[in-house]
C-alpha positions as CSV (number, residue, x, y, z in Angstrom):
1,Q,40.5,3.6,-3.6
2,V,37.3,4.1,-5.4
3,Q,34.1,4.6,-3.5
4,L,30.6,4.6,-4.9
5,V,27.5,5.8,-3.1
6,E,24.0,5.4,-4.6
7,S,21.0,7.5,-3.7
8,G,17.5,8.2,-5.0
9,G,15.8,4.9,-4.3
10,G,12.4,4.6,-2.5
11,L,8.8,3.6,-2.9
12,V,7.1,4.5,-6.2
13,Q,3.8,3.6,-7.7
14,A,3.7,1.6,-10.9
15,G,3.8,3.9,-13.9
16,G,5.8,6.5,-12.0
17,S,9.4,7.7,-12.3
18,L,12.5,8.1,-10.2
19,R,16.1,9.0,-10.8
20,L,19.0,7.1,-9.1
21,S,22.3,8.8,-8.6
22,C,25.7,7.3,-7.9
23,A,28.5,9.6,-6.6
24,V,32.0,8.3,-7.2
25,S,35.0,9.2,-5.2
26,V,37.9,8.8,-7.5
27,R,40.5,11.1,-9.1
28,T,39.9,10.1,-12.7
29,F,36.2,9.3,-12.9
30,S,36.3,9.7,-16.7
31,N,38.6,6.7,-16.9
32,Y,35.8,4.3,-15.8
33,Y,33.0,2.5,-17.5
34,M,30.0,2.7,-15.3
35,G,27.1,0.2,-15.0
36,W,23.9,-0.1,-13.1
37,F,22.7,-3.5,-11.8
38,R,19.6,-4.7,-10.1
39,Q,19.1,-7.6,-7.7
40,A,15.5,-8.6,-7.0
41,P,14.6,-10.7,-4.0
42,G,15.8,-14.3,-4.5
43,K,17.4,-13.6,-7.8
44,E,20.9,-13.0,-9.1
45,R,22.2,-9.5,-9.7
46,E,21.5,-8.5,-13.3
47,F,22.9,-5.9,-15.6
48,I,20.6,-2.9,-16.3
49,A,22.6,-0.3,-18.2
50,G,26.1,0.8,-18.9
51,I,27.8,3.9,-20.1
52,R,31.3,4.7,-21.5
53,W,33.4,7.5,-20.3
54,S,32.3,10.0,-22.9
55,G,28.6,9.2,-22.5
56,M,28.2,8.6,-26.2
57,Y,28.0,4.9,-25.8
58,T,25.2,3.4,-23.8
59,V,23.7,0.0,-23.6
60,Y,20.6,-1.4,-21.9
61,A,19.1,-4.7,-20.8
62,D,16.0,-5.6,-22.8
63,S,13.9,-5.5,-19.7
64,V,14.4,-1.7,-19.3
65,K,15.1,-0.6,-22.9
66,G,12.9,2.4,-23.7
67,R,12.1,3.1,-20.1
68,C,15.5,3.9,-18.6
69,T,18.2,6.3,-19.4
70,I,21.7,6.2,-18.1
71,S,23.8,9.3,-18.1
72,R,26.9,10.7,-16.4
73,D,28.4,14.0,-15.4
74,N,32.1,13.7,-15.4
75,A,32.5,17.1,-13.8
76,K,30.5,15.9,-10.8
77,N,31.8,12.4,-10.7
78,T,28.2,11.1,-10.9
79,V,26.3,8.6,-12.9
80,Y,22.5,8.6,-13.1
81,L,19.7,6.2,-14.0
82,Q,16.4,7.7,-14.9
83,M,13.6,5.2,-14.7
84,N,10.2,5.9,-16.2
85,S,7.0,3.9,-16.4
86,V,8.3,1.7,-13.6
87,K,6.8,-1.7,-13.1
88,P,6.5,-4.0,-10.0
89,E,9.1,-6.2,-11.5
90,D,11.6,-3.3,-11.3
91,T,11.6,-3.8,-7.6
92,G,15.0,-4.6,-6.2
93,V,18.3,-3.2,-4.8
94,Y,20.0,-1.1,-7.4
95,Y,23.8,-1.0,-7.5
96,C,26.2,1.1,-9.5
97,A,29.6,-0.3,-10.4
98,A,32.8,0.9,-12.0
99,R,35.4,-0.8,-14.1
100,S,38.4,0.1,-16.3
101,G,37.4,-0.8,-19.8
102,R,35.1,0.0,-22.6
103,S,32.1,-2.1,-21.8
104,G,30.8,-4.8,-19.4
105,D,27.5,-6.4,-18.6
106,Y,28.7,-9.1,-16.2
107,T,29.1,-8.5,-12.5
108,T,32.5,-10.2,-12.5
109,Q,33.8,-7.6,-14.9
110,Y,33.5,-4.8,-12.4
111,D,36.0,-3.8,-9.9
112,Y,34.1,-1.4,-7.6
113,W,30.6,-1.5,-6.2
114,G,28.3,0.7,-4.2
115,Q,26.3,-0.5,-1.3
116,G,23.0,-0.3,-3.2
117,T,19.7,1.6,-2.9
118,Q,16.3,-0.1,-2.6
119,V,13.6,0.6,-5.1
120,T,10.2,-0.7,-4.4
121,V,7.4,-0.4,-7.0
122,S,3.9,-0.8,-5.8
123,S,1.1,-2.0,-8.1
């Protein structure tokens, strides 16, 4: 059983920064490709960023490229999403997800999901 718990969300002003964390309860965290997704009100869940087990391969959605950094600490079973220069359109519930594989930017590719953490960006 794989469990994911996100934290770090909250209210932030436009232009500010925050770091989301996702703690993963699993024996072999390094076996999993990790992704961050976002769901804005009334919209579908969308891919934000992904990272391979080694941390050497990362990929970002165009909407956050240059403003967000995904990273992972395999010793702590944790994946992070650093968000800088946030915008009101970054508002939404942020989910981390895990899958066995080398990549993935569709929700259907992921096997495990956290409960989400709310991020609200005020203008």
